Each structure stands twice: as C-alpha cells, then as structure tokens.
C-alpha positions in Angstrom: -48.3 28.7 -9.9 -46.4 26.0 -11.7 -42.9 25.2 -10.5 -40.1 26.1 -12.8 -38.3 23.0 -14.2 -34.6 22.9 -13.1 -32.2 23.8 -15.9 -30.0 20.9 -17.1 -26.3 21.3 -16.2 -24.1 22.8 -18.8 -21.1 21.1 -20.2 -18.8 23.3 -18.2 -20.7 22.5 -15.0 -20.5 18.8 -15.7 -16.7 19.0 -16.2 -16.2 21.0 -13.0 -18.2 18.4 -11.1 -15.9 15.7 -12.4 -12.8 17.6 -11.3 -14.4 18.1 -7.9 -14.4 14.3 -7.5 -10.8 14.7 -6.6 -11.9 16.1 -3.2 -13.1 13.8 -0.4 -16.8 13.1 -0.2 -17.3 15.0 3.0 -15.6 18.0 1.6 -17.8 18.0 -1.5 -20.9 17.6 0.7 -19.9 20.6 2.8 -18.4 23.0 0.2 -18.9 21.4 -3.2 -21.9 23.5 -4.3 -20.4 26.7 -3.0 -17.1 26.1 -4.8 -19.0 25.2 -8.0 -20.9 28.4 -7.9 -17.7 30.4 -7.6 -16.1 28.6 -10.5 -19.2 29.1 -12.7 -19.5 32.8 -11.9 -15.8 33.5 -12.6 -15.8 31.5 -15.9 -15.9 33.4 -19.2 -19.2 33.5 -21.0 -19.5 30.6 -23.6 -16.7 28.6 -22.1 -17.2 24.8 -22.2 -13.9 23.6 -20.9 -12.3 24.6 -17.6 -9.1 26.6 -17.9 -6.0 24.5 -17.6 -4.8 26.4 -14.5 -8.2 25.9 -12.8 -8.3 22.2 -13.7 -4.8 21.6 -12.3 -5.6 23.6 -9.2 -8.7 21.6 -8.5 -6.9 18.3 -9.0 -3.9 19.2 -6.8 -6.2 20.8 -4.2 -8.3 17.6 -4.1 -5.2 15.4 -3.7 -4.0 17.7 -0.9 -7.4 17.5 0.8 -7.5 13.7 0.6 -4.0 13.4 2.0 -4.8 15.9 4.8 -8.0 13.9 5.6 -5.8 10.8 6.1 -3.6 12.5 8.7 -6.2 12.4 11.4 -6.4 10.3 14.6 -3.5 8.6 16.3 -0.4 8.8 14.0 1.4 5.8 15.4 -1.7 3.5 15.4 -2.6 4.5 11.9 1.0 4.1 10.8 1.2 0.6 12.4 -2.0 -0.4 10.6 -0.6 0.8 7.3 2.6 -1.0 7.9 0.8 -4.2 8.7 -1.2 -3.8 5.5 1.9 -3.5 3.4 3.4 -6.6 5.0 0.2 -8.6 4.6 0.1 -7.6 0.9 3.7 -8.9 0.6 2.6 -12.2 2.3 -0.2 -12.6 -0.2 2.2 -11.8 -3.1 4.5 -14.7 -2.0 1.7 -17.2 -2.3 -0.2 -15.9 -5.4 2.0 -17.7 -8.0 1.2 -21.0 -6.2 -2.6 -20.7 -6.2 -3.0 -23.9 -8.3 -1.0 -26.0 -5.8 -2.2 -24.3 -2.6 -5.6 -22.7 -3.3 -6.9 -22.9 0.3 -3.8 -21.2 1.7 -3.7 -18.5 -0.9 -7.4 -17.8 -0.3 -6.8 -17.6 3.5 -3.9 -15.2 2.9 -6.2 -13.1 0.6 -8.9 -13.1 3.3 -6.3 -12.0 5.9 -5.3 -9.0 3.7 -9.0 -8.2 3.1 -9.6 -8.3 6.9 -6.7 -5.9 7.5 -8.0 -3.6 4.8 -11.5 -3.6 6.3 -10.2 -3.1 9.9 -11.3 -6.5 11.0 -8.3 -7.0 13.2 -9.7 -9.8 15.3 -10.6 -11.8 12.2 -7.2 -11.0 10.5 -5.2 -12.5 13.4 -6.3 -16.1 13.2 -6.2 -16.0 9.4 -2.6 -14.7 9.5 -1.6 -17.2 12.2 -2.7 -20.4 10.4 -1.4 -19.1 7.0 1.9 -18.2 8.7 2.2 -21.7 10.3 1.6 -23.3 6.9 4.1 -21.0 5.2 6.9 -21.6 7.7 6.3 -25.3 7.5 6.6 -25.3 3.7 9.8 -23.1 3.9 11.2 -25.7 6.3 10.2 -28.6 4.2 7.7 -29.9 6.7 4.0 -30.6 6.7 1.3 -28.7 8.6 -2.5 -29.0 8.6 -2.6 -30.8 5.2 -0.2 -32.8 2.9 1.6 -30.5 0.5 4.1 -31.7 -2.1 7.4 -29.9 -1.5 8.9 -28.1 -3.4 5.7 -26.3 -4.4 5.8 -25.6 -8.1 4.3 -22.3 -9.4 1.3 -22.1 -11.7 1.9 -18.6 -13.0 3.8 -15.3 -12.4 7.1 -17.0 -11.6 9.2 -20.0 -12.5 10.7 -20.7 -9.0 9.4 -23.0 -6.3 7.7 -21.5 -3.2 10.3 -20.1 -0.8 13.0 -21.6 -2.9 15.0 -18.4 -2.5 13.9 -17.7 1.1 14.4 -19.3 4.6 12.2 -20.4 7.4 13.6 -17.6 9.6 12.8 -14.9 7.0 9.2 -16.3 6.6 8.8 -16.5 10.4 9.9 -13.0 10.8 7.6 -11.7 8.2 4.5 -13.3 9.7 5.7 -12.4 13.2 5.7 -8.7 12.4 2.2 -9.0 11.0 0.9 -10.9 14.1 2.6 -8.6 16.6 1.2 -5.6 14.8 -2.3 -7.1 14.8 -2.1 -7.8 18.5 -1.1 -4.2 19.3 -3.9 -2.9 17.1 -6.4 -5.3 18.8 -5.3 -3.9 22.2 -6.1 -0.4 20.9 -9.7 -1.0 20.1 -10.6 2.6 21.3 -8.5 3.9 18.4 -10.6 4.0 15.2 -8.7 2.4 12.3 -9.1 3.6 8.8 -10.4 1.5 5.9 -7.5 0.9 3.4 -7.6 1.3 -0.3 -8.4 -1.6 -2.6 -5.3 -0.8 -4.6 -3.3 -2.9 -2.2 -4.8 -6.0 -3.9 -3.4 -5.2 -7.4 -0.1 -4.1 -5.8 0.2 -7.6 -4.3 -0.2 -9.1 -7.8 2.4 -6.8 -9.2 4.9 -7.6 -6.5 4.4 -11.4 -7.0 5.3 -11.1 -10.7 8.9 -12.4 -11.3 9.5 -10.2 -14.4 10.9 -8.3 -15.9 14.1 -9.5 -14.3 17.1 -7.1 -13.9 19.5 -9.4 -12.1 21.9 -12.0 -13.4 20.3 -15.3 -14.3 22.5 -17.4 -12.0 21.7 -15.5 -8.8 20.2 -17.6 -6.1 18.0 -14.8 -4.8 16.5 -12.9 -7.8 14.5 -9.8 -7.4 12.1 -8.5 -10.1 12.0 -5.0 -11.5 8.2 -5.0 -11.1 8.6 -5.4 -7.3 11.2 -2.6 -7.1 8.9 -0.3 -9.2 5.9 -0.9 -7.0 7.8 -0.6 -3.7 9.5 2.6 -4.9 6.2 4.1 -6.1 4.5 3.4 -2.7 7.4 4.8 -0.7 7.5 7.8 -3.0 3.8 8.4 -2.2 4.7 8.1 1.5 7.3 10.8 1.1 4.8 13.1 -0.6 2.2 12.4 2.2 4.7 13.1 4.9 5.8 16.3 3.2 2.2 17.6 2.7 0.9 16.8 6.1 4.0 17.1 8.4 2.9 13.7 9.8 5.1 10.7 10.4 2.5 7.9 10.1 3.6 7.0 6.5 7.3 7.0 7.7 6.4 4.5 10.4 4.7 2.2 7.9 7.7 2.6 5.6 10.1 1.6 8.4 8.1 -1.5 9.2 8.2 -2.6 5.6 11.9 -1.8 5.4 12.5 -3.9 8.5 10.9 -7.0 7.0 12.8 -6.5 3.7 16.1 -6.1 5.6 15.5 -9.4 7.5 14.8 -11.1 4.2 18.0 -9.8 2.7 20.1 -10.6 5.8 19.2 -14.3 5.5 20.8 -14.3 2.0 23.9 -12.4 3.0 26.2 -14.8 1.2 24.3 -14.5 -2.1 23.9 -10.7 -2.1 25.2 -8.8 -5.1 25.7 -5.1 -5.9 22.2 -5.1 -7.3 20.7 -6.4 -4.0 22.6 -3.7 -2.1 21.3 -1.1 -4.6 17.8 -2.4 -4.1 18.1 -2.1 -0.3 19.7 1.3 -0.7 16.8 2.6 -2.8 14.3 1.5 -0.2 16.4 2.8 2.7 16.8 6.2 1.1 13.1 6.5 0.3 12.2 5.5 3.9 14.7 8.0 5.3 13.1 10.6 3.0 9.7 9.9 4.4 11.1 10.2 7.9 12.8 13.5 7.2 10.1 15.1 5.0 8.0 16.5 7.8 11.0 18.3 9.4 12.0 19.8 6.0 8.5 21.1 5.7 8.7 22.7 9.1 11.9 24.5 8.3 10.5 25.7 5.1 7.5 27.2 6.9 9.7 28.9 9.4 11.8 30.5 6.7 
C-alpha cells in the first residue's frame, strides 16, 4: 500500500495558524492542534478568512495567556528583576547620545543591560559597577579609569552635554538601585529568573532621544515627549498585566522606576516647573494604578 500524501494546508488553516502565534509556544505545543481542529470544523464551508470575532478572540486570548505565563514563580523576585531591567535601560539611554565620545562605556552599559535581560546577574554586576563609577565621575567633573574630556558633547539624539542637567547624587542613586537589586537577585540564585524581551533595547533608544520637546526652551532640566510616551506606555502595560493576573510583580517594578525618577527630580527641586510636576504626576498615577489593579480585579470577581 502506498502512503497517502498529506494535504497542503488551506488558506483558512494558514491564517488560523498565524493567529495562534499570539499564544505562548508551550501552549501551542500542548493545545494548538486541538484548537485548530475545532476552529476548522466550526468554520463555514468555503471560508478563506477567519471571522472577525474569532480573530479578535484568538488575539486577546493569546495575549492573556502570555501575560498569565509571566505571572509564575516568585512575584517579588521577578518584579525586582523587571525593575532592575527598567533602570538599566534608563542608564543605557543616558549614555547612548555620547557613543562617539565614550564608545567603550556605552558598550559596557549595553552589555550590562544585555546581561540583565539574559539573567546573567553575576556578569551584570561588575559591568554596572565600572560603568556607574565612570558615570558618577563624569557627573562630578572628575576622571576615572581613562581620560575623558568634560563636558562630554553628544554625537546624536540630543544637543546637551552628558549629565549637564543631572547631578552626581542622582547618577549615584540610579546606579546604586541597580547594583543593590543585582546583589539581592544574586543572593536568590535558587529563584529562576525570566529572560526579558529584546524590546527593552529600542525602548532605551527612544528614551534617550531629546525630541520632540514639550517644555520651555530656557528650562535647565528639559524632558522630552518621547521619554514620557515610552514610560507611560510601559506603565500602562504594567497596569494591564496587574489587572489580568491579579499579581503585583509589575507594580513592584513600576515602583522601583518611580523611585529612581523621583530622586532625579528631587535633585532639581529649584528648577522644576508645572510640566515637571505633571510628568511626575502621570508616572505616580500610573504606578498607583498598577498597585491597585489587582485589588480592583478581586472586588470585581467577588461581585
């Protein structure tokens, strides 16, 4: 007997398979074929496109499954790791416009963020330490490790000198939060950390861009609209994740990032304007929303 050649997938099946990519890989391996059979059997004869309601349901179901998959393991360890990732991305964003003048230190900062993303905590600590020492020295107008012409002029993304609108204390606090977090994570080696998304790298680039500006030109501490947009989008995702999973890990990460931002703003108390306060207020409200979202979900379920 000759084996029957498998039939090529139909257009509808191919489109269903693309929609199923919204689900995590493990879920697709365990239930993908079964779910695909149900979808194909319930589809009208001759249909080549999934129904709009089915397509939306698959996409939202996939996102929910991915978010639920993230809410596993120790919530506080994972939240701390996520918060350290956000701060490490901000540290890289501060150096990116000065790659031409400080290529080695920008590279070390990028490697530090990469190590955090890949869960290499023991490698991330020394990279963050040496980069932090250099950054604090530049902010204080001193030399460390190698000779650097101060002020450091940008090569792209901004027109201001490195740490021209910051202070040694704020830079020290930022790297101290990163280093303390890495030390705590290193002490919890039994807790499996999660590999983070590569989207943190383009997020760092977006935060480092100085435009479009939305503050007065004569302000001594300008903030860009692109930075606010990225931070608001990430914190909005944190609220959605907390709401869907009733888990506080994203709220913890948001609180860590808000702490670093608050320290940065506090060091410029004399130069703050209404726009600075509005900026901090947006971040604070979103962080509070992430912290309260799980409780709101619980009350809804009890009702």
